[in-house]
C-alpha positions in Angstrom: 19.8 28.3 -4.2 17.6 25.4 -5.1 17.2 26.9 -8.6 20.9 27.3 -9.0 21.6 23.6 -7.9 18.9 22.6 -10.4 20.6 24.5 -13.2 23.9 23.1 -12.3 22.6 19.5 -12.3 20.5 19.8 -15.5 22.6 22.1 -17.7 25.0 19.3 -18.7 22.1 17.1 -19.8 20.5 19.7 -22.0 23.9 20.9 -23.3 24.6 17.3 -24.4 21.2 17.0 -26.0 21.9 20.1 -28.1 25.4 18.9 -29.1 24.2 15.5 -30.1 21.1 16.9 -31.9 23.1 19.3 -34.0 25.9 16.7 -34.7 23.3 14.1 -35.7 21.4 16.4 -37.9 24.5 17.8 -39.6 25.8 14.2 -40.3 22.4 13.0 -41.6 22.4 15.9 -44.1 25.8 15.0 -45.3 25.8 11.2 -45.5 28.4 11.0 -48.2 30.9 13.0 -46.0 30.0 10.9 -43.0 30.6 7.6 -44.9 33.9 8.9 -46.0 34.9 9.9 -42.4 33.8 6.5 -41.1 36.0 4.9 -43.7 38.9 7.1 -43.0 38.6 6.1 -39.3 39.3 2.5 -40.2 35.9 0.9 -40.7 35.8 -1.5 -43.5 34.0 -0.1 -46.5 31.4 -2.9 -46.5 30.2 -1.6 -43.2 30.7 2.1 -43.6 27.5 2.9 -45.4 25.3 1.2 -42.7 27.3 2.8 -39.8 27.2 6.2 -41.5 23.5 6.0 -41.6 23.0 4.6 -38.1 25.4 6.9 -36.3 23.5 10.2 -36.9 20.2 8.5 -36.1 21.7 7.3 -32.8 22.9 10.7 -32.0 19.5 12.3 -32.7 17.9 9.6 -30.5 20.2 10.3 -27.7 19.5 14.1 -28.0 15.8 13.5 -27.8 16.0 11.0 -24.9 18.1 13.3 -22.9 15.3 15.8 -22.8 12.9 13.7 -20.7 13.3 12.3 -17.3 12.0 8.8 -18.1 14.5 8.3 -20.9 17.4 10.4 -19.6 19.4 7.6 -17.9 19.2 5.4 -20.9 20.2 8.2 -23.3 23.1 9.2 -20.9 24.3 5.7 -20.8 24.2 5.5 -24.6 26.0 8.8 -24.8 28.7 7.7 -22.4 29.4 4.5 -24.4 29.3 6.3 -27.8 31.6 9.0 -26.7 34.1 6.5 -25.2 34.1 4.7 -28.4 34.9 8.0 -30.2 37.8 8.6 -27.6 39.2 5.2 -28.3 39.0 5.5 -32.1 40.6 9.0 -32.0 43.3 7.9 -29.7 44.2 4.9 -31.8 44.3 7.0 -35.0 46.4 9.6 -33.3 48.9 7.0 -31.9 49.2 5.6 -35.4 50.0 9.0 -36.8 46.8 9.3 -38.7 44.7 12.5 -38.7 41.6 12.0 -40.8 38.9 14.6 -40.8 36.7 14.2 -37.7 33.5 15.3 -39.5 32.2 15.8 -36.0 29.5 18.2 -37.0 29.1 17.4 -40.7 29.7 20.3 -43.0 29.3 22.7 -40.1 32.6 21.8 -38.6 35.2 19.3 -39.8 38.9 19.5 -38.9 41.8 16.9 -39.0 42.0 14.9 -35.8 44.2 16.3 -33.0 44.7 16.0 -29.3 42.2 18.8 -28.8 39.6 16.6 -30.5 40.4 13.8 -28.1 40.2 16.1 -25.1 36.9 17.6 -26.2 35.3 14.1 -26.6 36.8 13.0 -23.3 35.2 16.1 -21.6 31.8 15.2 -23.3 32.1 11.6 -22.0 32.8 12.8 -18.5 29.7 15.0 -18.7 27.6 12.1 -20.0 28.7 9.9 -17.0 27.9 12.8 -14.7 24.4 13.0 -16.2 23.9 9.2 -15.9 24.9 9.3 -12.3 22.9 12.4 -11.5 19.7 11.1 -13.1 20.0 7.9 -11.0 20.0 9.8 -7.7 17.4 12.4 -8.8 14.0 12.3 -6.9 11.8 12.1 -10.0 8.6 12.8 -8.1 9.8 16.0 -6.6 11.3 17.4 -9.8 8.7 16.0 -12.2 7.1 19.5 -12.8 10.5 21.2 -13.1 11.5 18.5 -15.7 8.4 19.1 -17.7 9.2 22.8 -17.8 12.9 22.3 -18.6 12.1 19.8 -21.3 9.8 22.2 -23.0 12.5 24.9 -22.9 15.1 22.5 -24.1 12.9 21.3 -26.9 12.5 24.8 -28.1 16.3 25.3 -27.8 16.9 22.1 -29.7 14.4 23.2 -32.4 16.3 26.6 -32.8 19.6 24.7 -33.0 18.2 22.3 -35.6 16.9 25.3 -37.7 20.2 27.1 -37.4 22.0 23.8 -38.6 19.7 23.5 -41.5 20.1 27.3 -42.4 23.9 27.0 -42.3 23.9 23.8 -44.4 21.5 25.5 -47.0 23.8 28.5 -47.1 26.9 26.3 -47.6 25.1 24.2 -50.2 24.0 27.5 -52.0 27.7 28.6 -52.1 28.7 25.2 -53.4 26.2 25.5 -56.3 27.6 28.9 -57.2 31.1 27.3 -57.2 29.9 24.5 -59.3 28.8 27.0 -61.9 32.2 28.5 -62.0 34.3 26.6 -64.5 37.5 27.5 -62.7 36.3 25.5 -59.7 36.0 22.3 -61.7 39.5 22.3 -63.0 40.7 22.8 -66.5 38.6 21.9 -69.5 38.9 18.4 -70.9 41.5 18.0 -73.8 43.0 21.4 -72.9 46.9 21.5 -72.6 48.2 20.4 -69.2 50.3 23.1 -67.7 54.0 22.2 -67.7 56.0 22.1 -64.5 59.5 21.5 -63.4 59.9 20.9 -59.6 62.3 19.6 -57.0 61.6 16.1 -56.1 61.6 14.5 -52.5 64.5 12.3 -53.7 66.7 15.4 -54.4 66.6 15.5 -58.1 64.0 17.2 -60.5 60.6 16.1 -61.7 58.6 17.6 -64.6 55.4 16.8 -66.6 57.6 15.5 -69.6 59.6 13.2 -67.3 56.6 11.7 -65.8 55.0 11.0 -69.1 58.3 9.7 -70.6 57.6 6.1 -69.6 54.6 6.0 -71.9 51.8 5.8 -69.4 49.0 8.2 -68.5 49.6 10.3 -65.4 47.5 10.7 -62.3 48.5 13.9 -60.5 47.4 14.1 -56.9 47.7 17.5 -55.2 48.3 17.1 -51.4 49.4 19.0 -48.3 51.5 17.5 -45.5 49.1 19.0 -42.9 45.9 17.7 -44.6 44.1 15.0 -42.7 42.3 13.3 -45.6 45.7 13.4 -47.4 47.5 11.6 -44.7 44.8 8.8 -44.7 44.9 8.6 -48.5 48.7 8.2 -48.6 48.4 4.6 -47.4 46.3 3.7 -50.5 48.5 5.8 -52.8 51.5 3.7 -51.9 49.6 0.5 -52.8 48.4 2.1 -56.1 51.9 3.0 -57.1 53.0 -0.6 -56.5 50.0 -2.5 -57.9 49.2 -0.3 -60.9 52.7 0.7 -62.1 52.2 -1.0 -65.4 49.0 0.9 -66.2 49.5 4.3 -64.8 52.1 6.7 -63.3 51.0 8.3 -60.1 52.7 11.4 -58.8 52.0 13.6 -55.8 52.6 17.4 -55.9 52.8 18.7 -52.3 54.0 21.8 -50.7 56.6 22.5 -48.0 60.0 21.2 -47.5 61.5 17.7 -47.5 61.4 17.9 -43.7 57.7 18.8 -43.7 56.9 15.8 -45.8 59.4 13.3 -44.3 56.9 11.4 -42.1 54.3 10.9 -44.7 56.7 9.8 -47.4 58.8 7.6 -45.3 56.0 5.9 -43.4 54.2 5.1 -46.7 57.1 4.5 -49.0 55.8 7.0 -51.5 57.3 7.6 -54.9 57.2 10.5 -57.4 56.7 13.2 -54.8 57.3 16.7 -56.1 57.6 19.8 -54.0 56.0 23.0 -55.1 56.9 26.2 -53.2 53.3 27.4 -52.3 50.3 26.5 -54.6 51.7 27.5 -58.0 51.2 24.2 -59.8 47.9 23.5 -58.0 46.6 26.9 -59.1 47.7 26.3 -62.7 45.6 23.1 -62.6 42.8 24.9 -60.7 43.1 22.4 -58.0 41.8 24.5 -55.0 41.6 21.9 -52.3 43.5 18.9 -51.1 43.5 16.1 -51.8 42.6 16.7 -55.5 43.6 14.6 -58.5 43.5 14.9 -62.3 44.5 12.6 -65.2 46.9 13.8 -67.9 47.1 11.8 -71.1 50.2 10.9 -73.1 49.7 13.8 -75.5 49.9 16.2 -72.5 46.2 17.0 -72.5 43.8 17.1 -69.5 42.0 13.7 -69.5 39.6 14.0 -66.7 37.7 16.5 -64.5 39.1 17.5 -61.2 38.4 14.8 -58.5 38.3 16.4 -55.1 38.3 14.2 -51.9 39.5 10.7 -51.3 36.3 9.0 -52.6 36.4 10.9 -55.9 40.0 10.2 -56.3 39.4 6.4 -55.8 36.6 6.6 -58.4 38.8 8.5 -60.9 41.5 5.8 -60.6 39.1 3.0 -61.0 37.6 4.7 -64.0 41.1 5.2 -65.6 42.2 1.7 -65.0 38.9 0.3 -66.5 39.5 2.5 -69.6 43.0 1.1 -69.8 41.8 -2.4 -69.5 39.2 -2.0 -72.3 41.8 -0.4 -74.6 44.2 -3.2 -73.8 41.5 -5.8 -74.9 41.0 -4.0 -78.1 44.6 -3.6 -78.9 46.6 -6.2 -80.9 48.7 -8.7 -78.9 51.9 -7.0 -80.2 50.8 -3.4 -79.7 51.5 -1.5 -76.6 48.3 -0.5 -74.8 48.0 3.3 -74.7 45.6 5.4 -72.7 45.0 8.9 -74.2 42.2 11.3 -74.2 
C-alpha cells in the first residue's frame, strides 16, 4: 500500500519531467520552427528569437529539477507558471479565431491550436500544481532514499526519452534531405513556363493566370488551406501586403474548398484575389505540396522564384521580390514603367 501511495504521489512529477524534457529537447533542435511558432502566437519579432531560445532551455531545466527532491518544488512552481502562461496564450488565440501551429514538441508533434490543446495544457498545469502541493507536504527525511532510487530510474527514463527524440528527429531530417534532393519537392524549375489555370473566385467570377498578370505586375501566388493553422495566421499579413504593395506586385491566394469554407478567413482579413481550386490540382501543377507555400510568376509567365514553404520563407520571398522591384525602378528611366521579370 505504501508503495502504491508513493507511486501515485510521484508519478505526476516524473511524467511531467519526461514531458518537459522531450518538449524542450525537440524545440531546441528546431529553433527556427520554435521562433516561427512564438511569432505566430503574437510575440513581437524583436523578442521572438530570444524567447525561442530561452523557452526550451527553461523546459529542460524544469525537467531536470523535477527529478530531485531538493529542487522539485521550485521546478513544479515554474512548471505551473509556464503552463498557465501557455493556457492563457492558447485561450486568447482561440478566442480571436486564430489557430497557429502549437509546435508543442518541435518536429515530433505540431498541430494547429484547438480546444484539445487548451485542455491538455490545463491538465498538465493541474498536475504541476498537485506536484508543488505534494512536495511541500512530503516528509523529505523519510523518503530520501526512495527519492534517490526514483530519481535514478527517472533519469534513465529521461535519457531514453531524449535518445528517442534525437532518433526521431534524425530520421525526419534524413527524410527531409531525401526530399530536398528530389527536384519535384522544390517546385518548378526557374524560368520554366508557369502552368495556366482558370478558377472560380471567391467574389463569384473567374480568375486566371492571364487575368492576374494583365495589370502589368509580377504575381505572388500563395497556396493555402482554410484549415491550415499557419495559413490563418499569415492571412492577417497578406491583407496588409495586398494593400501596401499593390503598386509593386499582385498577390493572389489559391485555396481549396467552398466559399463557405473560406468565408471566415476572407471576411475577417478583407482578402482579395482569392481563387478556389477543387482539390489540389493547381497546387500539384506548381509542385506546392504543403501550405502555406508561395511562388513568384513573372510578366512573361515564367517561374521567377523557388518554392517558399512556411510563413517565414514567404515573408522573405516577398521582401526579396520588392527589393528587386525597387532596384529595377531606380535603374529605369523616369518615364519608363518599372517592370519585374525573371
